[in-house]
N, C-alpha and C positions, 0 to 999 in steps of 0.2 A: 148231782143233778144227772139224770142219763139221759141225753139226749144226741140222738144220731146225729153228726156232725153233715152228713148228705143231705138229711130235709132240713136241716136250719141252715144253710148254705140256698136253698132250693126257694124258701123264702126268702131270703136276701139278695134276689137277682136283682140289678140296678142299683145296689149304691153305688156311690162315688166315694174313694176312698180318698184321702182320712174321712173317717164321718163321724156326728157323734153319738150316742149313745140312743138319743132322742131318734134323731133320722134312720138306725139301725133298726130299732123297737116302730115305728112309723111303717118303717118298707116293710118288715115279717107281719105286721097286720095286715097292709095291702094284699099284700100274696097269700093272705089264708092261714097264719101261721098256727100249728095248734097249739092249745094250751100249756103245754110242756118248754114249747120252746119260747111262746112267749115268758113263760116265768120265769124261764132262763136268762133271759135276753133283761129282763125288767133287772135281774140281780145282778148286774156286772159292775161295776166301778161306771160312773160319769165322767168319762173323759174320752177323747180322740181313739178312734182303730184306725189303724193305718191296714189293716188288707184282713180278708176274711181269716186267714189262719190265725189273727191276733184274735180275735173274736172269738174264735175254737179252741184258743188255747183258754181266754177269760173263762169261756163256759168250763171247761173241763174242770180247770181250780175247783168248780165249786161243786165239783162230784163228790 
């Protein structure tokens, strides 16, 4: 999935880490994330993420 990491992180402003996948997806929805960003976040494994970099790394694996 080709998601712009900068765009994705803008949608995740205010997330408190560590954060669960559900918290991350909910925060992105509240910030009006695009369908592409939402699909990428929803496809991540259901676990705790300790930083924005960890999310970018996981989303990058799906590319």
